[in-house]
Wavefront OBJ file of the C-alpha trace (Angstrom):
o trace
v 0.178 -0.036 -0.018
v 1.201 3.702 -0.608
v 1.522 5.724 2.564
v -2.009 7.518 1.145
v -3.753 4.448 1.120
v -2.178 3.614 4.648
v -3.347 7.388 6.007
v -6.891 6.554 4.333
v -6.986 2.909 6.422
v -5.920 4.691 9.683
v -8.258 7.550 9.383
v -11.302 4.441 8.692
v -9.605 2.645 11.799
v -10.014 5.398 14.338
v -13.352 6.185 13.026
v -14.673 2.633 13.351
v -12.175 1.204 15.836
v -10.947 3.720 17.879
v -14.396 5.685 18.308
v -16.484 2.880 17.305
v -19.123 5.722 15.865
v -22.280 4.729 15.373
v -24.660 6.097 12.542
v -26.316 9.166 13.148
v -23.783 10.009 16.372
v -21.926 13.406 16.401
v -17.894 13.414 16.456
v -15.935 16.085 17.719
v -12.437 16.403 15.839
v -9.434 17.995 17.350
v -6.518 18.599 14.969
v -3.632 20.768 14.334
v -3.667 22.765 11.179
v -0.649 21.138 10.065
v -1.722 17.835 9.450
v -5.040 19.151 7.908
v -4.558 16.814 4.701
v -5.420 13.918 7.362
v -7.730 15.754 9.480
v -9.798 15.370 6.132
v -9.380 11.800 5.501
v -11.099 11.486 9.089
v -13.613 13.691 8.738
v -14.338 11.892 5.353
v -14.028 8.024 7.333
v -16.609 9.870 9.813
v -19.192 10.615 7.322
v -18.646 7.394 5.378
v -19.263 5.700 8.507
v -22.894 7.415 9.147
v -21.821 10.375 11.269
v -24.611 12.647 12.068
v -22.339 15.437 12.573
v -18.786 16.224 12.717
v -17.068 19.166 14.031
v -13.604 20.007 13.665
v -11.712 22.148 16.395
v -8.286 23.359 15.140
v -5.041 23.768 16.710
v -2.172 25.730 16.264
v 1.095 25.505 17.941
v 1.936 29.350 16.872
v -0.936 31.223 17.858
v -1.272 28.933 20.921
v 2.397 30.224 21.642
v 0.965 33.806 21.019
v -1.654 33.559 23.288
v 0.097 31.896 25.945
v 3.058 34.873 25.898
v 0.765 38.080 25.168
v -3.167 37.146 26.783
v -3.570 38.551 30.159
v -3.507 36.064 32.970
v -7.415 36.570 33.313
v -7.937 35.047 29.852
v -6.921 31.596 31.351
v -8.787 31.541 34.341
v -12.184 31.244 32.212
v -13.040 29.154 29.942
v -15.229 31.117 27.145
v -18.549 30.919 27.105
v -18.617 29.591 23.332
v -15.924 27.130 23.940
v -17.698 25.584 27.009
v -21.190 25.620 24.622
v -19.179 23.309 22.262
v -17.514 21.061 24.528
v -20.237 20.554 27.003
v -23.552 20.717 24.407
v -20.989 17.355 22.566
v -20.553 15.709 25.288
v -24.265 15.773 26.431
v -25.408 14.610 22.877
v -22.940 11.924 23.076
v -20.566 12.671 20.785
v -17.460 10.805 20.001
v -14.468 12.727 21.152
v -11.510 12.000 18.950
v -8.545 14.243 19.396
v -5.532 13.989 17.145
v -1.795 14.791 18.644
v 0.633 16.710 16.839
v 2.511 19.438 19.028
v 5.564 20.685 18.854
v 7.509 19.246 21.384
v 9.390 22.538 22.075
v 6.596 24.523 21.199
v 5.939 26.204 24.739
v 8.998 26.085 26.009
v 9.914 29.361 28.406
v 6.278 29.913 28.778
v 4.869 30.753 32.328
v 3.316 27.733 33.672
v 1.284 29.086 36.207
v -0.841 29.965 32.974
v -0.871 26.502 32.159
v -2.068 25.536 35.909
v -4.784 28.160 35.665
v -5.898 27.189 32.419
v -6.271 23.554 33.496
v -8.419 24.683 36.632
v -10.768 26.534 34.760
v -10.831 24.059 31.749
v -11.869 21.354 34.113
v -14.651 23.849 36.324
v -16.149 25.118 33.438
v -15.696 21.948 31.272
v -17.353 19.737 33.396
v -19.928 18.067 31.147
v -16.997 17.324 28.937
v -14.794 16.205 31.195
v -17.227 13.646 33.028
v -18.183 12.484 30.056
v -14.655 11.049 29.047
v -13.961 10.148 33.003
v -17.552 8.407 33.696
v -17.553 6.341 30.535
v -20.296 8.048 28.806
v -18.875 9.594 26.064
v -16.080 7.539 23.463
v -13.274 9.028 23.200
v -10.208 8.766 21.175
v -6.353 10.118 21.284
v -4.039 9.419 18.252
v -0.784 10.877 16.731
v -1.206 12.562 13.304
v 2.500 13.950 12.021
v 3.470 17.524 11.880
v 6.612 18.990 10.423
v 7.997 20.500 13.634
v 7.043 17.238 15.609
v 8.727 15.094 12.881
v 12.220 17.024 13.100
v 12.344 16.832 17.214
v 11.877 12.751 16.928
v 14.612 12.825 13.582
v 16.803 15.917 13.264
v 18.946 14.609 10.806
v 16.383 14.435 7.667
v 15.079 17.182 5.704
v 11.539 18.428 7.161
v 9.676 15.952 3.957
v 11.488 13.212 4.849
v 11.279 13.375 8.696
v 7.353 13.593 8.044
v 7.005 10.657 6.232
v 9.517 8.845 8.431
v 7.243 9.546 11.569
v 3.846 8.804 9.846
v 5.614 5.105 8.899
v 6.423 5.078 12.577
v 2.739 6.573 13.766
v 1.628 3.683 11.193
v 3.179 0.766 12.429
v 2.763 1.542 16.120
v -0.935 1.888 15.792
v -1.239 -1.682 13.486
v -2.563 0.598 10.797
v -0.150 -0.723 8.072
v -0.954 -4.115 7.293
v -4.369 -5.398 5.539
v -6.266 -5.681 7.661
v -5.712 -2.910 10.929
v -9.583 -3.705 12.374
v -8.487 -7.379 12.770
v -5.163 -6.521 14.343
v -6.487 -4.167 17.064
v -9.138 -7.192 17.892
v -6.239 -9.442 18.010
v -4.125 -6.864 20.088
v -7.154 -6.373 22.923
v -7.546 -9.950 23.547
v -3.920 -10.926 23.648
v -4.085 -8.354 27.199
v -7.157 -9.855 28.701
v -5.191 -13.277 30.207
v -2.853 -10.764 32.099
v -5.429 -8.477 33.307
v -7.208 -11.487 34.709
v -4.425 -12.898 36.208
v -3.572 -9.253 38.186
v -6.959 -8.948 39.063
v -7.449 -12.131 40.649
v -4.554 -11.987 42.702
v -5.887 -8.792 44.367
v -2.264 -7.266 45.345
v -1.959 -5.110 48.219
v 0.889 -3.269 47.091
v 3.386 -3.016 44.544
v 6.998 -2.381 44.998
v 9.188 -1.224 42.071
v 13.227 -0.777 42.510
v 15.790 0.334 39.635
v 18.923 1.114 39.740
v 18.770 4.556 38.588
v 17.252 5.459 42.103
v 13.905 4.316 41.961
v 12.695 2.724 45.228
v 9.182 3.356 45.729
v 5.792 1.229 46.952
v 2.690 2.293 46.106
v -0.879 0.854 47.700
v -4.188 -0.429 45.389
v -7.111 0.039 46.509
v -9.724 -2.969 47.697
v -11.420 -4.640 45.230
v -9.293 -2.355 42.427
v -9.763 -3.694 38.888
v -6.843 -3.655 36.059
v -7.772 -3.132 32.591
v -5.863 -2.702 29.116
v -6.774 -3.159 25.088
v -9.615 -0.815 25.387
v -12.196 0.051 27.724
v -16.251 -0.037 27.744
v -18.669 2.973 27.911
v -21.643 2.515 30.455
v -23.869 1.751 27.322
v -21.436 -1.297 27.064
v -19.965 -0.088 23.500
v -15.948 -0.929 23.162
v -14.182 1.482 22.502
v -9.833 2.174 22.499
v -8.806 5.555 24.362
v -5.399 5.529 23.080
v -4.103 4.347 19.869
v -1.303 3.001 20.263
v -1.905 1.177 23.172
v 0.622 -1.499 25.192
v -0.071 -1.044 28.899
v -2.047 -2.775 31.511
v -3.568 -0.242 34.169
v -5.386 0.793 37.622
v -5.528 3.181 39.502
v -3.696 2.969 43.169
v -4.842 4.032 46.771
v -4.110 7.836 46.611
v -2.981 7.708 50.539
v -0.538 5.172 50.464
v 2.694 5.706 47.942
v 6.117 5.912 49.682
v 9.542 6.262 47.741
v 11.704 7.929 45.388
v 10.531 7.240 41.606
v 12.916 8.534 38.804
v 12.003 9.051 34.977
v 13.150 7.004 32.362
v 11.711 9.097 29.770
v 12.004 13.331 28.971
v 8.348 14.186 30.013
v 6.794 16.507 27.015
v 4.102 18.613 29.228
v 2.676 21.663 27.393
v 4.948 21.856 24.880
v 8.053 21.990 27.660
v 10.192 19.528 28.141
v 11.169 17.990 31.712
v 14.398 15.850 31.896
v 16.002 13.455 34.003
v 13.691 14.137 37.122
v 12.516 12.480 40.269
v 9.819 12.609 42.485
v 9.412 11.521 46.465
v 6.036 10.708 47.870
v 5.153 9.924 51.537
v 1.997 8.331 52.757
v 0.844 9.186 49.098
v 1.429 12.802 48.717
v 4.524 14.095 46.757
v 6.818 15.484 48.860
v 9.963 16.798 46.743
v 10.762 16.833 43.501
v 13.525 17.878 41.231
v 14.720 17.819 37.489
v 18.136 18.357 35.536
v 15.755 20.352 33.118
v 11.948 21.603 33.435
v 11.906 21.889 37.634
v 9.277 24.758 37.198
v 7.184 23.132 34.389
v 7.356 20.105 37.219
v 6.133 21.797 40.278
v 3.550 23.413 38.410
v 1.941 20.171 37.281
v 1.769 19.568 41.098
v 0.500 23.055 41.925
v -2.654 22.240 39.801
v -4.893 21.190 43.027
v -4.525 19.199 46.189
v -5.183 15.994 43.673
v -1.707 16.499 41.404
v 0.252 15.888 44.221
v -1.303 12.035 44.463
v -0.957 9.184 42.072
v -3.942 8.252 39.803
v -2.615 5.637 38.086
v 0.171 3.004 37.624
v 0.455 1.071 34.387
v 2.767 -1.902 33.235
v 4.502 -2.030 30.097
v 7.708 -4.304 29.457
v 10.573 -2.913 27.903
v 10.366 -5.115 25.261
v 7.460 -3.623 23.957
v 6.466 -2.718 20.325
v 7.126 0.708 20.679
v 9.796 1.067 22.820
v 11.511 -2.066 20.095
v 11.557 0.974 17.335
v 14.243 2.872 19.305
v 12.701 5.977 18.651
v 11.719 8.834 21.178
v 8.737 10.392 20.383
v 8.928 13.013 22.636
v 5.048 12.794 23.235
v 3.303 10.869 25.824
v 0.921 8.663 24.122
v 3.577 6.805 22.394
v 6.807 7.470 25.261
v 4.080 5.907 27.914
v 3.466 2.885 25.773
v 7.325 2.498 25.683
v 7.628 1.600 29.547
v 6.138 1.384 32.573
v 4.447 4.679 33.710
v 2.570 6.178 36.809
v 0.112 9.380 36.659
v -0.418 12.601 39.084
v -3.578 13.599 39.173
v -6.937 11.984 38.315
v -7.808 8.401 38.826
v -9.928 5.977 36.850
v -13.617 5.347 38.420
v -13.373 2.133 36.194
v -10.109 0.755 37.826
v -12.515 -0.040 41.552
v -15.300 -2.167 41.577
v -18.396 -0.143 40.989
v -16.890 2.672 40.217
v -18.756 4.329 37.116
v -22.013 4.425 39.699
v -20.198 6.622 42.514
v -20.190 10.381 42.761
v -17.280 12.472 42.880
v -17.954 11.841 47.368
v -17.914 8.338 46.811
v -14.992 8.159 44.345
v -12.599 9.735 47.506
v -13.867 6.757 49.711
v -12.674 3.971 48.177
v -9.589 6.279 47.150
v -9.720 7.199 44.113
v -7.755 10.085 43.018
v -9.141 13.653 42.057
v -7.975 16.140 40.245
v -8.166 18.536 37.310
v -5.131 17.038 35.893
v -3.853 13.490 34.707
v -0.005 13.679 33.549
v 1.743 10.628 32.746
v 5.221 10.225 33.216
v 7.408 7.570 32.405
v 9.427 4.874 35.170
v 10.278 1.891 33.068
v 13.776 1.059 32.654
v 15.759 -1.981 31.572
v 16.531 -3.325 35.231
v 13.129 -2.448 36.519
v 12.195 -4.934 39.203
v 8.310 -5.021 40.330
v 7.242 -7.052 43.255
v 3.279 -7.290 43.798
v 2.761 -7.390 47.556
v -0.047 -9.705 48.806
v -2.116 -8.517 52.099
v 0.303 -11.165 53.903
v 3.310 -9.743 52.810
v 4.326 -12.178 50.096
v 6.109 -10.668 47.765
v 5.302 -12.226 43.837
v 7.286 -11.032 40.847
v 5.608 -9.276 38.768
v 8.440 -7.646 36.372
v 12.429 -8.654 36.105
v 14.484 -6.569 33.927
v 12.173 -4.391 32.425
v 9.857 -7.144 31.773
v 7.192 -9.445 32.909
v 8.228 -12.428 34.716
v 6.870 -15.585 36.716
v 3.250 -16.633 36.330
v 2.774 -13.428 34.527
v 5.326 -14.058 31.553
v 2.950 -16.033 29.547
l 1 2 3 4 5 6 7 8 9 10 11 12 13 14 15 16 17 18 19 20 21 22 23 24 25 26 27 28 29 30 31 32 33 34 35 36 37 38 39 40 41 42 43 44 45 46 47 48 49 50 51 52 53 54 55 56 57 58 59 60 61 62 63 64 65 66 67 68 69 70 71 72 73 74 75 76 77 78 79 80 81 82 83 84 85 86 87 88 89 90 91 92 93 94 95 96 97 98 99 100 101 102 103 104 105 106 107 108 109 110 111 112 113 114 115 116 117 118 119 120 121 122 123 124 125 126 127 128 129 130 131 132 133 134 135 136 137 138 139 140 141 142 143 144 145 146 147 148 149 150 151 152 153 154 155 156 157 158 159 160 161 162 163 164 165 166 167 168 169 170 171 172 173 174 175 176 177 178 179 180 181 182 183 184 185 186 187 188 189 190 191 192 193 194 195 196 197 198 199 200 201 202 203 204 205 206 207 208 209 210 211 212 213 214 215 216 217 218 219 220 221 222 223 224 225 226 227 228 229 230 231 232 233 234 235 236 237 238 239 240 241 242 243 244 245 246 247 248 249 250 251 252 253 254 255 256 257 258 259 260 261 262 263 264 265 266 267 268 269 270 271 272 273 274 275 276 277 278 279 280 281 282 283 284 285 286 287 288 289 290 291 292 293 294 295 296 297 298 299 300 301 302 303 304 305 306 307 308 309 310 311 312 313 314 315 316 317 318 319 320 321 322 323 324 325 326 327 328 329 330 331 332 333 334 335 336 337 338 339 340 341 342 343 344 345 346 347 348 349 350 351 352 353 354 355 356 357 358 359 360 361 362 363 364 365 366 367 368 369 370 371 372 373 374 375 376 377 378 379 380 381 382 383 384 385 386 387 388 389 390 391 392 393 394 395 396 397 398 399 400 401 402 403 404 405 406 407 408 409 410 411 412 413 414
């Protein structure tokens, strides 16, 4: 297949498999202007699938940077009424929410992190229906990559712009299993491959996980009672199966927000709001991040922890073997969507209601009572190294090998 044909196949995959779009359903697509050609393919695929309406919200790194540089602080403290109406309205109408990621990893370098913090708070307050729709299983949502020149040149600095964009596209297609003759079938098989480990982890019901690595990671995180591990896709409350991330290689759960102790050290750079945080660490005591450090981007790291009280607690722990398809590419994508699927990771901020038994039926007070973290942010950071060891700690204190030297171990090494 030509690259153009593969891109059309990828667009179809995102609509029909990632979003599981139903006839008559609305689609809200967010896409970078630099990837307009591919975004148009996605729109065409949506109409071909019987969409009831398609709305495109364009993003532009240059315009966004100018906005963050020059707008008054008040512009970040309230979402414009029209934008809140658009997002909340789409969610309330049952729209599928598809986001194409292709931002310049350096696009927001030097911006005051307080502006990002203010915008995160305002967005989750003023677009509550939009975020609740995703968080509580009411709306299908999917995040996928789209190659753009600035991103491609960051990943492949030694190539010309055209060569870099084509190489990035091919990496995106490969990791999304969209470069073969039947991508939809490939995703059915990929999803099924997760289920045996998910069942094993759920049956074990570990009380905690203990992580160690030579880079300084020595960390224990508690698991919630009746916690649920997931992976390979998600299900809405009405029973529709979809894929929130394409690609995905993780098996994940939400830990006990009150039980995390020790130090975790980063394994890969973190791209956050167009700025990079590199060689960093976070120290936890009794579930709370109490200290941190970074070789690059310390102020940006501190701004994540300052979003709200929940930003200092963990909302996710995810298991990804070091020998995974994305890691095996040898590419540092400078994109959390890809890099989190190349390494074990944790997330500061909001947890997942579906990761505790009966969680989708609980309100915020009920989730907090079950120790699922609440926050206006959710930031994944990668801690998986080639020598990472993880033990599952049973309620009686017995340690069970889960990872050895970065990969599945013991009963989990299928």
